[in-house]
N, C-alpha and C positions, 0 to 999 in steps of 0.2 A: 151839226157841230161835233167834231171828233177831237177832244182834247188829248194831246200826246205829250210825253216827256222825251227827253233825249234818249234815255235808256230804251224806251219802247220802240223808237225809230231804229236804234242800233239792232234791236232784236227782230226787225222786219225781215232781215236777210235779203235775199234777192227777189222776194215775191212782190208782185204788183197788187195794189189794192184797187177797189172800184167804188166810185161814188155814183149815185143816181140822183140827178138834179132835175127836178120838174121844171116845166116852162114857167117863166116869170118869178123864179126863186133863185136863191144862191146857197152855197154850202161853204162852210169855213172849217179850216183845220188849224186850231191854235196849238202852237208848240211852246211849252214852257221850258225856258233855258236858264240854268243857274250859273254856268261858267262861261267866261268870255273866251274869244279866240276860236270858237268852233266855226265850222262852215256847214250850213244847212243847204242841201242841194235837192233838186226835184227834177223829175222827168214826167211828162204827162202827155196823153193824147185824148181826144174826145170823139164821140160818134153819136148821132150823125151831126155834121156841121160844127161850127166854131163855138168857143166858149171864151168869156172874158176872165182875166186873171189879174190878181193884185197881191202884194205882200205889205202888211202893215205891222208896226212895232208898237207895243203897249208896255209901259213900265210895270204895271201891275193890273190885276183884274179891276181894281178900283178906279183906274185912270179913265176919265170920260172918253168916249169914242172920238169926239172932236179934238181931243188932245193927242191922239195917236199919231205917230209919225209914219207917213207913207214912204215905204222903201222902194216899192215898184208900183207906179201908178196903174190904175185899171187899164188893161190893154186887151183888145179883142185879138185872140190867137186863132190862126187857122190850124188848130191842133187836130183837125180831122184829116188834114193833108200831110202834116209833118209832125214829128215828135218835138215837143217843146222842152228845152232844158234850161236850167238856171240855178243860181245859188246866191246865198246871202251870207255875209260874214257877221258873226255875232260880236258886236262891239260892247253891248251892255246886257246884263241879265234882264229877263223879262219874258214877254209873250210875243212870239213871232207868229202872225196869223196869215195863212195862205187862204185866199178867197177865190172860189170858182163861182163866177156870176153868170147866171142864165136869165137875168131879169129882162133882157132885151128880146127874148124869144117868147112870143105870145102863145104858141101852140106846141112847139117841139121840145120834149124833154131830152136831156143829154145824159150819156154815160161817160164818165171821166175815168180813165185808167191811169193810176199814178204810182210812182215809186219815190220814196223819200230816203235820204241818207244823211248821216251826220259824220263829219270828219273832225278829229281832234288834230291840232297842229303838231307837227313832228318837232320835238325839241331835242336838239343834239346835246347830249350830256358828256361827250368825249369818252364814253366807257369803252369804245372799241379801239382806242388809241393804244399803240404798243407801249 
């Protein structure tokens, strides 16, 4: 579990991070978001073989897991063959959790290389108007 804030993701720069996920386990990256309108995007690959991926939304840490909203259902990704890209728009403040799931693999641990980014919406204020 690697809890992150929007500011920490912005400070990632262009560097990739790495997760080591043992066989029959999963790893989560909860991202705490306080402002609406942001876009959280990710890019990841895995080796060796595939990994399952999901994104869930939780209003607060106190929200029971069975009341979390599944934004992207658990999907097996061939991320060892191609880079997986995706994004989610922040509609409500809360915790957006990326889940990398290796529970289907009984013997093979995986390495996931990922990069996260957060974009704020561009709001035109008319300041460059002559």
